[in-house]
N, C-alpha and C positions, 0 to 999 in steps of 0.2 A: 431606317438605315445604310441608305446613300447622304444623308445629311451630318448624321453622326461620325459615318468614314471622316466625313470631309471638312466636322469641325476638331477631327484629331488631330489629321494631315496638318491642319492649318495649326496645331497647336504645337504639333514636332517642329514642322518649319520655325515657326516661332521661337522656339527654344533650341533649335540648332543654331537660328543667327546670333540669339545672348549671348551662348556658348563661344562660336567666332567671335564676335567682338569684345569678348570677356580674355581673348589669347592675342586680342591684337596690342600691336604698342598705344599708348596713350599715345591722343594727339598732340600735336607739336605747339611750341610754345604761343600763344598770339602775340609775336614781336611788332607788330605795327599798333597795339594798343598801348605795350609797355612805351613805346617811344611817344606816344601822345599822353600816357599820365603823366610820365617826366616832362614833358615840357610845358603840362599844366602846372605842376609843382615847381619848375624855375622862372617859371612868368612870374610868379610872387613871391622870391625868393629874396628880392634887394632889399624888400620891404619887413623884413626880419632880423632878429634879432635873440641873441643870448641861445637860451635850450630850443626856442621854436627855431631859429636857423639849423642850431646843429639836428636837430630832426629832422626838420625837413633835405638836408645834402645825405643824412641816412635810406630817406624816402627816396631818394634819386637815384640816387646812387645803388640800391635793392632794385630799380627797376633797369636801368642800365645792368646790371647783371646778369641780366634775364635774358639779354641779347648774346649771338656766338661773335667770332670775331667778324669774321663778315658781314653782319647786319650790323653789328655798329660800327663798322666803316662807312657800311652804304650810306646809312640813316644820317653819321655826323656829316659824308659831304651833304648832305641833299641838307641839313641847314642853316637858314638865310644867315648872311652877315649882321649881327647885332641881334642872333636869338641866343637868347640865355642860357637854353640849354647845351651849346658850341662849348662852353669850356668844360661843365662836366662830363659831356661824350671824349674831349679830347684827352681829358686826362684819367678816364677808364682806359685809351687807348694805349697811351704811354706807357700805364700801370701793365699793361698784356705785354708790349714791348712793341707794341704796331703804331706807323705812323700817320703822322696826321695832314688829313688833306690839304689845309690850310692854316694859316699864322692865328694863335689865340686870339678872342676880342679883347684888346688890352686896353681901349679907349686912347689918352693920349702918354700911357705910362713912358717913358725913357730910361725910366731908372739913372736920373741926374747926367748922362750922357752927354747929352747935348753940346755942353760947352765946350768938351775935352776933343784934344790934339784927335786927328782921323786914327780907325783901327788898322793894327795889321794885319797882316794877311790870314792870320791864323784867329782873326776874331777880340785880340787884345786890344784893349781900348779902358788903361784904368785911369781912375780919378785922379784929381790935382792932388788932394791934400783929402787925409782918412784919416777919422778918429775912431780911437777903439775901445769901445764900453767895456771892461771887465771886470768881474768882483776879487781886486787884485788884495782885500782883506777882509778878513772873516771868513766863513765855515766854508764858502767854496773858492776860498782864494788856491787851494792844489790843482783842484781843474780847472780854474784858469791859466796856472802858471803851463800846466801843460798845452793846451789852447792855444796858450801866448807866445811858446816857444816854438807849435808847429807853425804857427802865422808869422812870424819870422824868420825860418827857419826856407818857407816858400818866397818869400819878399825878396829875403838876400841870393836866393838861389837865381831870380830873374835879373837877367841884363841889360835888360832892355829899360826905358825909361821908368821910373818909379816914383809916386806919390811920396809927400811927404805924410811921414808917423805921427800922431801921437796918441795913447794912451790914459784914458779916463777910467778912476774907480767907481763905479757902479755901486761899491757896496755897503755907502749911507744914503742913496735915492739916486734911482735909474733917472726919474724926472728931470732931477736938476744938474747930473752929470751930462744927459743930454743935451739942457740950454746951454752951457758952458761949450760944448761941442759943437752949434751954432754960432756960439758969440766969437768962438775964435775963430770962424769961418772955415772950417771944414766943409768939402761938398759930398761928402761921401762917411754915411757910418755902418760901424761892423759891430754887434752886440744888442743886447746884454746875452747872457746864459739863462739867464731862468725862466718860466714860464709864466710868473706875475710879472713879472719885469718889461717880460714881451707882449703880455697882454695889457699892459699899464704906458704902452709909446703905440701902441695900435690900437686902443681909444678913442685914436683921432683918422679921422679917414682919409686927410692928409699929414703929410711929416715935414715941414722947412725943409729937411737934408733928409734925399734916401735912403734907407736902413738895409743892410742886411741882418736879419734876425738871426741869433743863434741858435734858435728853441722854437717850438711851437707851439702855443697854445690855444683858446676859445676864439680868439677873434682871426677874424682874418687878415692877412699882410694890408698896411694900407697904398692908397693906389701910388705904381712906382716902385716901390719896395719890396725887398719877397723877405722868406724864414726859411731857414736850414738848420736841421734836423735830423740826430742817429736818436730818435724818441724809439722806445719798446715798440710803439704803434706802429711805427712804420716798417721796422723790421718782423711782427707780425703777415703786415703785405706781403711781406716781402718772399717770404715763407710759403705764404698760399700761395703764389702766385706760380709758384716755383711747382706745388702738389699738382697746382691744374695743369700745367706743361706739360709735368710728365704723366697724365690722366687718369689719377688717384680719384678713387670713386669713395673710399670707406675710411678713412683717417680718423687713427686712435692717438688722442691727444694726451698727453701724460706733463701736469707744467707744474711747480710746485708755487711757495704764498706770499714769496715777497712780491711787492708791490712793482719792481721791473717784470716779473715774470706773468703777474694776472694777467697788466697790461699788452705783452705781447700776446699770449691766450685768447685774452679775448678779440683783439683785433687782427689775429690769424682763422680763429673759430669763425668772426662776422665774415667776413673775407669768404670763406671757402661755403659756408652754406648759403651765400648770395648767389653765389657762382654755381649752387645745387648740390655740391657735395655732402655727405651725411658726416658728421663728426661728434665722435665716440668719447664723451670725455668728463663722465661722470667717476671715473676713479680715482682719479688727483693722483698727489706723489706718495707712495708708503714705502717705507724698508721692505715690507710683507705683503705683496700683491699677489704671488704663484698665482692661489688657487682659482683670485676674484680676475685674474687673464688668462686663465685659461678656460674659467667658462665665458667669457668675453668671446674668446677667439672661439668658441662653439657654435653661440648665439647669434653673434654679427659680423667675423668672417671681415676683418681690418683689411685691408689691401695697401695701407702705408701707417705706418707710425711716426709722428711729430715727440719730440720732448723739450719741454720750457724747462730745464733741469742743468744747474752746473755742474762741472763736471762727477764730482764724489756722488753726488746724488744718480749721473747715468751712470754709476760704476755698479752703483746697487740694483737699477731696475733692470737694464740691458741683461744679463745674466736671466732671472724672472723672465726676462722674455722668452728667454730660448726653453725653460724649463713650460712654457706653456704653450709650445711648437708657434711662438712668433717670432723666432730668430729669422727667418728666411726673408720677411718684408723688410721695401727698402725704408730704413730710417733717415730722417731727418730729422734738425735741434735748430736751437737759436745761438746765438753767441754765446749764450752763456756758460757753452759746454765749454770753453774753453779755461774758466773759472774755476780753479785748484786742480791744475792739469800740470802735468813737466813731469810723469817719471812713466818713464814707456814699459817696465812691466805691469805697470798695475792700471795703464792708459789702454793695453791691448785691449780691455773688457768695451773700448770702445770703438774698433775694426770698424769700418764699412759706415758708421754715421756717417753724414753729409750735412755741411753748415756754414750759414753766412759770415766772412769776414772781409775786411777793407782789404783789395789791390794793395795798397803800397805794406803792410805785414808781409806778404809772400811775394813778391815782385818789383822791380826797378820800376818808377814810373817817370816820362822824360822829363826832361825839366828839372826834378829835385834829387835832391840829396834819399841817395837810399837809405833802408829801415837800419842796417846796422852803423851805416858812417852816422846817421845823427843819434844814433844810441853812443856809442864812443863817446860822442860830444855830451847828452843831457840824460841825466834821467829817468826824461820824463819820456824819450823818445823809445821806452821799452819796458816789457809788463804791463797790467791794466793802464798805464795812463798814454801808455802806444796808442791806442785808439782815439781819446782823445790830441794826442799829436797830430794824426791824420786828417782830425776834425779840422784844426789851426790851419792845416797846408790847403786843405775845400776851400776855408774862409779866407784866403787870401789866394787862392787861382780863381775863384768865384766875384770873387773885387773887382779885377779887370773883365769880367765875360760876359756879367749880367746881361748885358744889353746883347751880344751874339746871339745867346740863347733865346730871349725876348723877341729878335726879329727873323731868325732865322727856326722854324715850326718843328725841323725833326735833329735838332743839333744833340749833340750828347757828349761833353766834355769827359774826357775818361780822369775822374779826379785823384785823388787817394785812397776815399772810401767807397769808390764804386763807378757807375758810369750815372753823372748826372743831367735833368734837364729840369725846364721850369714851365711849372702848367700853369693855367690861365688864372688864377688865384694866386700867382705870386709865392705858389710851394717850389721848394727846390726837390724833386724827386728821385730818387736812389736805387740803383738795380745792381747790389754789392756782391763781390766774386765771391769764390766757393770752395770749403775745400770737404775730405776728409781723412778721417785716421786709418792709416797703414801702419801697422806694424806700431800702434801706441802713439804714434808724431801726425799732426795734422800736413793734409800733404796738399797743396792746390790743385785743382781739376782746371781742365783748360778750359777754354772758353767758351758759355755757351754748355759746357757739360756738366750734368748735375745728375 
């Protein structure tokens, strides 16, 4: 009998222990294992190409995403010089708005600056002769005109030494245009606009003349060159980082079906899920979704809404969110929400929605003409083209400051499209400004306010 009581007591204690374990939080992530695995992937990265290289990048970024800010900074600082993981870890730090422990490992990349006059106190050290590759004719000519006008506006606003400029039409073949640029003695190149054109030029590990590409394709920029883009993917990452920083846990994502909308949504979702957030994206966009939203609100209880929609689409969805008792949630959107707006009485439906924007569109930028002043001179500085005009302004700004970004690990330049920095792979990273709809009109938020 005593033996039976002992067995029952042991069983009771075992079950009680199991119940207690079930109520405890799961063990913390194995940060050390994540860093070690990421190092293993990074060690073989240089030997990969094409899809295998992109998949390897995704694997490394997923592992680094498991690290909290303090662990990421600590582990990055411990990596020795030349460790192939450092540039990945450093890019993750910059995307989170954190500081680098040391400069990126760039080899002998100097961005063409070695033969120029010394830099000014603010880091300005422009080339001597710049060739700009743009599709001046053909289907992309309208977009190219806005970029060209922005570039020239920044160029002529600069009162210090400026390089000589020559524009080359890339629409008939970017490689031939680049070859002419090199033959003409230019020491720096800006452009092209197309993703395929950018990949064509970055097909070689080195280029005869350093290049600031105005798009980002599938190839890593050549050594000593850089890529700058307003891509949907970059905006998706910015949106995700904003939600992570505000403490969101369960994000309701509603996106349209256009290519740019899908790309933004996919990038945001991937970044959110890498950082451990739950993304509820099964609904898609519909003009009639109140019932589905109400059901989702009951079963999944999202704490934030992210809209990848144009203005008219968002005006349809926001009232349905209210009917589903989701109106009180923080609501974010991509910059596409500004497409199709302009009537405050109708756009009041969007009040409270926060979205990324270009600083130049909402406030003066030192050393540059204001948006209103530029708009008085050219149509490309207002309306939908204004974003590309701002992009051109920053293309000029970067032309004279790439070396500064490369040498100073934590430098961020206040540009027309956002705070600009340079990662270890030659990609310009951008942290945008933010606005909120108030009384049907976008209003800028203060620096750091979201």
